[in-house]
N, CA, C and O atoms as a GROMACS GRO file, in nm:
protein
  320
    1UNK      N    1  -3.479  -2.747  -3.521
    1UNK     CA    2  -3.335  -2.724  -3.530
    1UNK      C    3  -3.279  -2.700  -3.390
    1UNK      O    4  -3.342  -2.636  -3.306
    2UNK      N    5  -3.161  -2.752  -3.368
    2UNK     CA    6  -3.092  -2.735  -3.241
    2UNK      C    7  -2.982  -2.632  -3.255
    2UNK      O    8  -3.002  -2.525  -3.312
    3UNK      N    9  -2.870  -2.665  -3.204
    3UNK     CA   10  -2.755  -2.576  -3.207
    3UNK      C   11  -2.685  -2.582  -3.342
    3UNK      O   12  -2.633  -2.687  -3.380
    4UNK      N   13  -2.683  -2.474  -3.415
    4UNK     CA   14  -2.611  -2.468  -3.541
    4UNK      C   15  -2.656  -2.572  -3.643
    4UNK      O   16  -2.574  -2.622  -3.720
    5UNK      N   17  -2.783  -2.603  -3.646
    5UNK     CA   18  -2.836  -2.700  -3.742
    5UNK      C   19  -2.826  -2.843  -3.694
    5UNK      O   20  -2.860  -2.935  -3.769
    6UNK      N   21  -2.781  -2.867  -3.571
    6UNK     CA   22  -2.773  -3.002  -3.516
    6UNK      C   23  -2.895  -3.022  -3.427
    6UNK      O   24  -2.919  -2.944  -3.335
    7UNK      N   25  -2.971  -3.126  -3.454
    7UNK     CA   26  -3.090  -3.151  -3.374
    7UNK      C   27  -3.052  -3.215  -3.241
    7UNK      O   28  -2.940  -3.263  -3.223
    8UNK      N   29  -3.147  -3.214  -3.150
    8UNK     CA   30  -3.122  -3.270  -3.018
    8UNK      C   31  -3.098  -3.420  -3.027
    8UNK      O   32  -3.020  -3.475  -2.949
    9UNK      N   33  -3.164  -3.487  -3.121
    9UNK     CA   34  -3.146  -3.632  -3.137
    9UNK      C   35  -3.006  -3.665  -3.186
    9UNK      O   36  -2.949  -3.766  -3.146
   10UNK      N   37  -2.951  -3.582  -3.271
   10UNK     CA   38  -2.814  -3.606  -3.317
   10UNK      C   39  -2.714  -3.591  -3.202
   10UNK      O   40  -2.618  -3.667  -3.192
   11UNK      N   41  -2.738  -3.493  -3.116
   11UNK     CA   42  -2.653  -3.476  -2.998
   11UNK      C   43  -2.662  -3.596  -2.904
   11UNK      O   44  -2.562  -3.641  -2.849
   12UNK      N   45  -2.784  -3.649  -2.886
   12UNK     CA   46  -2.803  -3.765  -2.799
   12UNK      C   47  -2.729  -3.886  -2.856
   12UNK      O   48  -2.666  -3.961  -2.782
   13UNK      N   49  -2.736  -3.905  -2.987
   13UNK     CA   50  -2.668  -4.018  -3.050
   13UNK      C   51  -2.516  -4.005  -3.035
   13UNK      O   52  -2.448  -4.102  -3.003
   14UNK      N   53  -2.463  -3.885  -3.058
   14UNK     CA   54  -2.319  -3.863  -3.042
   14UNK      C   55  -2.276  -3.888  -2.898
   14UNK      O   56  -2.173  -3.952  -2.875
   15UNK      N   57  -2.352  -3.839  -2.801
   15UNK     CA   58  -2.319  -3.861  -2.660
   15UNK      C   59  -2.325  -4.009  -2.625
   15UNK      O   60  -2.242  -4.057  -2.547
   16UNK      N   61  -2.422  -4.082  -2.679
   16UNK     CA   62  -2.432  -4.226  -2.654
   16UNK      C   63  -2.310  -4.299  -2.711
   16UNK      O   64  -2.257  -4.390  -2.647
   17UNK      N   65  -2.266  -4.262  -2.828
   17UNK     CA   66  -2.148  -4.325  -2.889
   17UNK      C   67  -2.024  -4.296  -2.805
   17UNK      O   68  -1.943  -4.386  -2.781
   18UNK      N   69  -2.008  -4.171  -2.761
   18UNK     CA   70  -1.893  -4.135  -2.678
   18UNK      C   71  -1.896  -4.214  -2.548
   18UNK      O   72  -1.792  -4.262  -2.502
   19UNK      N   73  -2.013  -4.230  -2.488
   19UNK     CA   74  -2.027  -4.306  -2.365
   19UNK      C   75  -1.990  -4.453  -2.387
   19UNK      O   76  -1.926  -4.514  -2.302
   20UNK      N   77  -2.031  -4.508  -2.500
   20UNK     CA   78  -1.997  -4.647  -2.531
   20UNK      C   79  -1.847  -4.665  -2.556
   20UNK      O   80  -1.789  -4.766  -2.515
   21UNK      N   81  -1.786  -4.568  -2.623
   21UNK     CA   82  -1.644  -4.579  -2.655
   21UNK      C   83  -1.556  -4.567  -2.531
   21UNK      O   84  -1.464  -4.646  -2.512
   22UNK      N   85  -1.584  -4.468  -2.449
   22UNK     CA   86  -1.496  -4.440  -2.336
   22UNK      C   87  -1.542  -4.502  -2.205
   22UNK      O   88  -1.460  -4.529  -2.118
   23UNK      N   89  -1.669  -4.525  -2.189
   23UNK     CA   90  -1.721  -4.578  -2.064
   23UNK      C   91  -1.743  -4.467  -1.963
   23UNK      O   92  -1.681  -4.362  -1.969
   24UNK      N   93  -1.833  -4.493  -1.871
   24UNK     CA   94  -1.870  -4.389  -1.774
   24UNK      C   95  -1.757  -4.358  -1.677
   24UNK      O   96  -1.741  -4.243  -1.635
   25UNK      N   97  -1.677  -4.460  -1.641
   25UNK     CA   98  -1.569  -4.437  -1.545
   25UNK      C   99  -1.461  -4.346  -1.604
   25UNK      O  100  -1.413  -4.255  -1.536
   26UNK      N  101  -1.423  -4.369  -1.728
   26UNK     CA  102  -1.321  -4.284  -1.791
   26UNK      C  103  -1.374  -4.141  -1.807
   26UNK      O  104  -1.301  -4.044  -1.785
   27UNK      N  105  -1.500  -4.130  -1.847
   27UNK     CA  106  -1.556  -3.995  -1.863
   27UNK      C  107  -1.560  -3.922  -1.729
   27UNK      O  108  -1.536  -3.802  -1.723
   28UNK      N  109  -1.591  -3.995  -1.622
   28UNK     CA  110  -1.593  -3.935  -1.489
   28UNK      C  111  -1.453  -3.889  -1.450
   28UNK      O  112  -1.435  -3.780  -1.395
   29UNK      N  113  -1.353  -3.973  -1.481
   29UNK     CA  114  -1.214  -3.936  -1.450
   29UNK      C  115  -1.170  -3.815  -1.532
   29UNK      O  116  -1.102  -3.727  -1.480
   30UNK      N  117  -1.208  -3.812  -1.659
   30UNK     CA  118  -1.173  -3.699  -1.744
   30UNK      C  119  -1.237  -3.572  -1.690
   30UNK      O  120  -1.174  -3.466  -1.687
   31UNK      N  121  -1.363  -3.582  -1.648
   31UNK     CA  122  -1.431  -3.466  -1.590
   31UNK      C  123  -1.364  -3.417  -1.463
   31UNK      O  124  -1.349  -3.297  -1.442
   32UNK      N  125  -1.323  -3.512  -1.378
   32UNK     CA  126  -1.253  -3.475  -1.254
   32UNK      C  127  -1.119  -3.410  -1.282
   32UNK      O  128  -1.082  -3.312  -1.219
   33UNK      N  129  -1.047  -3.466  -1.379
   33UNK     CA  130  -0.917  -3.408  -1.416
   33UNK      C  131  -0.933  -3.268  -1.472
   33UNK      O  132  -0.855  -3.178  -1.442
   34UNK      N  133  -1.035  -3.251  -1.555
   34UNK     CA  134  -1.060  -3.119  -1.613
   34UNK      C  135  -1.097  -3.019  -1.504
   34UNK      O  136  -1.052  -2.904  -1.506
   35UNK      N  137  -1.180  -3.062  -1.409
   35UNK     CA  138  -1.219  -2.974  -1.298
   35UNK      C  139  -1.101  -2.933  -1.212
   35UNK      O  140  -1.089  -2.816  -1.174
   36UNK      N  141  -1.013  -3.027  -1.182
   36UNK     CA  142  -0.896  -2.993  -1.100
   36UNK      C  143  -0.798  -2.905  -1.177
   36UNK      O  144  -0.730  -2.822  -1.118
   37UNK      N  145  -0.791  -2.923  -1.310
   37UNK     CA  146  -0.704  -2.837  -1.390
   37UNK      C  147  -0.756  -2.694  -1.390
   37UNK      O  148  -0.678  -2.599  -1.379
   38UNK      N  149  -0.887  -2.677  -1.402
   38UNK     CA  150  -0.946  -2.543  -1.400
   38UNK      C  151  -0.925  -2.480  -1.262
   38UNK      O  152  -0.894  -2.361  -1.252
   39UNK      N  153  -0.943  -2.560  -1.156
   39UNK     CA  154  -0.923  -2.508  -1.021
   39UNK      C  155  -0.778  -2.463  -1.000
   39UNK      O  156  -0.752  -2.358  -0.941
   40UNK      N  157  -0.683  -2.544  -1.049
   40UNK     CA  158  -0.542  -2.508  -1.039
   40UNK      C  159  -0.509  -2.382  -1.117
   40UNK      O  160  -0.431  -2.299  -1.072
   41UNK      N  161  -0.570  -2.368  -1.235
   41UNK     CA  162  -0.548  -2.248  -1.315
   41UNK      C  163  -0.600  -2.124  -1.243
   41UNK      O  164  -0.532  -2.021  -1.239
   42UNK      N  165  -0.720  -2.134  -1.186
   42UNK     CA  166  -0.776  -2.020  -1.113
   42UNK      C  167  -0.688  -1.983  -0.993
   42UNK      O  168  -0.667  -1.865  -0.965
   43UNK      N  169  -0.637  -2.086  -0.924
   43UNK     CA  170  -0.550  -2.059  -0.809
   43UNK      C  171  -0.422  -1.990  -0.852
   43UNK      O  172  -0.375  -1.898  -0.785
   44UNK      N  173  -0.366  -2.034  -0.964
   44UNK     CA  174  -0.243  -1.973  -1.015
   44UNK      C  175  -0.266  -1.828  -1.054
   44UNK      O  176  -0.181  -1.743  -1.030
   45UNK      N  177  -0.381  -1.800  -1.115
   45UNK     CA  178  -0.413  -1.662  -1.154
   45UNK      C  179  -0.428  -1.576  -1.029
   45UNK      O  180  -0.377  -1.464  -1.025
   46UNK      N  181  -0.498  -1.628  -0.928
   46UNK     CA  182  -0.515  -1.551  -0.804
   46UNK      C  183  -0.383  -1.531  -0.732
   46UNK      O  184  -0.357  -1.424  -0.678
   47UNK      N  185  -0.298  -1.634  -0.731
   47UNK     CA  186  -0.166  -1.620  -0.668
   47UNK      C  187  -0.082  -1.516  -0.741
   47UNK      O  188  -0.008  -1.441  -0.678
   48UNK      N  189  -0.093  -1.512  -0.873
   48UNK     CA  190  -0.021  -1.412  -0.952
   48UNK      C  191  -0.068  -1.271  -0.918
   48UNK      O  192   0.014  -1.179  -0.909
   49UNK      N  193  -0.199  -1.255  -0.901
   49UNK     CA  194  -0.253  -1.124  -0.863
   49UNK      C  195  -0.204  -1.084  -0.725
   49UNK      O  196  -0.169  -0.968  -0.702
   50UNK      N  197  -0.203  -1.181  -0.631
   50UNK     CA  198  -0.155  -1.152  -0.496
   50UNK      C  199  -0.007  -1.115  -0.498
   50UNK      O  200   0.036  -1.025  -0.425
   51UNK      N  201   0.070  -1.184  -0.580
   51UNK     CA  202   0.213  -1.154  -0.590
   51UNK      C  203   0.235  -1.013  -0.643
   51UNK      O  204   0.325  -0.942  -0.597
   52UNK      N  205   0.154  -0.971  -0.739
   52UNK     CA  206   0.165  -0.835  -0.792
   52UNK      C  207   0.132  -0.733  -0.685
   52UNK      O  208   0.198  -0.630  -0.675
   53UNK      N  209   0.029  -0.761  -0.603
   53UNK     CA  210  -0.009  -0.669  -0.497
   53UNK      C  211   0.105  -0.656  -0.395
   53UNK      O  212   0.138  -0.545  -0.352
   54UNK      N  213   0.163  -0.769  -0.358
   54UNK     CA  214   0.274  -0.766  -0.262
   54UNK      C  215   0.393  -0.692  -0.320
   54UNK      O  216   0.458  -0.614  -0.251
   55UNK      N  217   0.421  -0.717  -0.448
   55UNK     CA  218   0.534  -0.649  -0.513
   55UNK      C  219   0.511  -0.499  -0.515
   55UNK      O  220   0.604  -0.422  -0.490
   56UNK      N  221   0.388  -0.456  -0.546
   56UNK     CA  222   0.358  -0.312  -0.547
   56UNK      C  223   0.371  -0.252  -0.408
   56UNK      O  224   0.418  -0.140  -0.393
   57UNK      N  225   0.330  -0.328  -0.304
   57UNK     CA  226   0.343  -0.278  -0.168
   57UNK      C  227   0.491  -0.266  -0.129
   57UNK      O  228   0.531  -0.169  -0.064
   58UNK      N  229   0.570  -0.363  -0.170
   58UNK     CA  230   0.713  -0.358  -0.139
   58UNK      C  231   0.779  -0.242  -0.212
   58UNK      O  232   0.865  -0.173  -0.156
   59UNK      N  233   0.740  -0.219  -0.338
   59UNK     CA  234   0.794  -0.107  -0.414
   59UNK      C  235   0.757   0.025  -0.348
   59UNK      O  236   0.840   0.116  -0.339
   60UNK      N  237   0.633   0.036  -0.300
   60UNK     CA  238   0.589   0.159  -0.235
   60UNK      C  239   0.667   0.180  -0.105
   60UNK      O  240   0.707   0.293  -0.075
   61UNK      N  241   0.688   0.073  -0.028
   61UNK     CA  242   0.763   0.085   0.097
   61UNK      C  243   0.908   0.123   0.068
   61UNK      O  244   0.964   0.206   0.140
   62UNK      N  245   0.968   0.064  -0.035
   62UNK     CA  246   1.106   0.097  -0.071
   62UNK      C  247   1.117   0.242  -0.113
   62UNK      O  248   1.210   0.312  -0.075
   63UNK      N  249   1.020   0.289  -0.193
   63UNK     CA  250   1.020   0.428  -0.240
   63UNK      C  251   1.005   0.523  -0.122
   63UNK      O  252   1.073   0.626  -0.115
   64UNK      N  253   0.915   0.490  -0.029
   64UNK     CA  254   0.894   0.576   0.087
   64UNK      C  255   1.019   0.578   0.175
   64UNK      O  256   1.058   0.683   0.227
   65UNK      N  257   1.082   0.462   0.193
   65UNK     CA  258   1.204   0.453   0.274
   65UNK      C  259   1.317   0.533   0.211
   65UNK      O  260   1.390   0.603   0.280
   66UNK      N  261   1.330   0.522   0.080
   66UNK     CA  262   1.434   0.596   0.008
   66UNK      C  263   1.409   0.746   0.017
   66UNK      O  264   1.503   0.825   0.033
   67UNK      N  265   1.284   0.785   0.007
   67UNK     CA  266   1.250   0.927   0.016
   67UNK      C  267   1.282   0.980   0.156
   67UNK      O  268   1.332   1.092   0.170
   68UNK      N  269   1.254   0.901   0.260
   68UNK     CA  270   1.284   0.942   0.396
   68UNK      C  271   1.434   0.959   0.416
   68UNK      O  272   1.479   1.056   0.477
   69UNK      N  273   1.512   0.865   0.364
   69UNK     CA  274   1.658   0.873   0.378
   69UNK      C  275   1.713   0.994   0.303
   69UNK      O  276   1.804   1.062   0.351
   70UNK      N  277   1.658   1.022   0.186
   70UNK     CA  278   1.702   1.137   0.107
   70UNK      C  279   1.669   1.267   0.179
   70UNK      O  280   1.750   1.360   0.184
   71UNK      N  281   1.548   1.272   0.236
   71UNK     CA  282   1.508   1.392   0.309
   71UNK      C  283   1.596   1.413   0.431
   71UNK      O  284   1.632   1.526   0.463
   72UNK      N  285   1.630   1.304   0.501
   72UNK     CA  286   1.716   1.314   0.619
   72UNK      C  287   1.856   1.361   0.578
   72UNK      O  288   1.917   1.444   0.647
   73UNK      N  289   1.907   1.310   0.468
   73UNK     CA  290   2.040   1.351   0.420
   73UNK      C  291   2.039   1.498   0.381
   73UNK      O  292   2.134   1.571   0.412
   74UNK      N  293   1.934   1.543   0.313
   74UNK     CA  294   1.924   1.683   0.274
   74UNK      C  295   1.915   1.773   0.397
   74UNK      O  296   1.973   1.882   0.399
   75UNK      N  297   1.843   1.728   0.498
   75UNK     CA  298   1.828   1.806   0.622
   75UNK      C  299   1.964   1.820   0.692
   75UNK      O  300   1.995   1.927   0.745
   76UNK      N  301   2.043   1.713   0.692
   76UNK     CA  302   2.175   1.719   0.756
   76UNK      C  303   2.267   1.814   0.682
   76UNK      O  304   2.346   1.886   0.743
   77UNK      N  305   2.258   1.815   0.548
   77UNK     CA  306   2.342   1.905   0.469
   77UNK      C  307   2.306   2.050   0.496
   77UNK      O  308   2.394   2.135   0.505
   78UNK      N  309   2.177   2.078   0.508
   78UNK     CA  310   2.136   2.217   0.530
   78UNK      C  311   2.170   2.263   0.672
   78UNK      O  312   2.189   2.382   0.695
   79UNK      N  313   2.176   2.171   0.767
   79UNK     CA  314   2.207   2.207   0.905
   79UNK      C  315   2.356   2.237   0.923
   79UNK      O  316   2.394   2.310   1.015
   80UNK      N  317   2.440   2.182   0.838
   80UNK     CA  318   2.585   2.204   0.852
   80UNK      C  319   2.622   2.335   0.802
   80UNK      O  320   2.739   2.372   0.806
   0.00000   0.00000   0.00000
């Protein structure tokens, strides 16, 4: 028994039929297209993570800048 009750010979026959139907060139092109799609997806996920990191850094800088301005304003009020 192979995978889920499918023997290795049945898999070989199915693969041979697929190869005959589509041809090796089309299968190679499909494989290349699938590979580039996966690569593009991974890049998009990584770019999304980088964008979140940059956004968090910008939020932190904005919060720190706002806190500094508030502290300076409070200091001026107490000095008057």
